[in-house]
Each structure stands twice: as C-alpha cells, then as structure tokens.
C-alpha positions, 0 to 999 in steps of 0.5 A, a space after each residue: 567200710 564194712 557192714 558185716 558184723 566182726 563176729 558171728 553167733 554160737 548157740 547154746 548147744 554149739 557152747 555147751 558142746 564145746 565146753 564139754 569137749 576135752 581137746 587131746 592137746 589139753 591146751 583151751 581152745 576157747 575162752 568165754 567173756 561174760 560182759 554182764 555188770 551187777 546182773 552177773 550174780 546168780 550164775 554165771 557159766 563155768 570159766 567164764 571171765 567177768 569184763 563188766 561192760 560198763 568198764 570194757 573200754 578200759 579193760 579190752 586192751 588187756 583182755 585182747 593181750 590175755 586171750 591172743 593166742 586162744 582160737 575162739 573167744 565168746 562173748 556174752 551178756 544176759 541175752 546178748 542183743 546189746 552188751 555182749 555184741 558191742 563188747 565182741 565189736 569193740 573186741 574185734 575192733 582193738 584186736 585187729 590194731 593190736 594184731 595186725 597179722 592176719 596169721 594171728 587168727 581167731 574167731 570171735 563169737 557172741 552167744 545167742 540169746 545170751 546168759 538167760 537163754 544158757 542158763 535155762 537150757 543148762 542151769 542144772 547141769 555143773 559141767 556148764 553152769 557154776 553159782 547158779 542161784 534160781 532167785 535171780 533168773 525166775 
C-alpha cells in the first residue's frame, strides 16, 4: 500500500496565475472543487463548484465523470487541512477505479491554506473571488 498521497499541493499564487491564464485553445485546463459545507457562504473562488464534504461520498462518482477530461482538479475547503485533502483522496481513489487506463492523465491538487488563505490575499480581485462578504471572514 502506497503512503504517498494521490495529490500534491498548490499555493494561492500558483492558483491565481492558473485562473488568470487564458489558454490559447480556449479549453479549460482546470477545475476548482470547493468542499466547504455551510461555511461556503460569504464568497468563493471564481468558477469553483461546491461539492460539500458532508455529501461528498454520494456525489464523487458524478464529479469524476463530469471532470473526466479536465487536466487539473484542485480541491479545497476553508483551510485545506482535513476536508480538502480527504476529498482529494476519495476522488483519486474513485477515479482510479472508474478510469484505470493510465493514458487518461489528471493531476489532483489541494490548495494550501484553503479558501481562508486564498481570500486573504485576493479578496479584492473580482477575477479570482466572487460573492465575497467580509462578515464571514474577518
């Protein structure tokens, strides 16, 4: 059994650069999966899809199918200490069973410091954060 996690970390600056890069092909090269539950209110990363951790097991098959051809999938929760990494691991396991073909490559990432860290740097940038309400974060 491998002790290496099936994902690696990405920091806020790397994700911001990825979001702001406009691929020449026009094809989206990544997806952001926010696994916060009731704490999803008060803002999110632009284009993030919310798959709450308390329902994640029930929806992970659908998510794996939906993101089948996306080269990079980035998971996060509020701090990316528990829910984000756990969801990334469950997603990776589900995906490896659904798509055992090694030619179907996908990089699975976890946002270091989660939404809290990301919004503390980029909360005023509408290209990166939407629906922000400082009431929930200050």
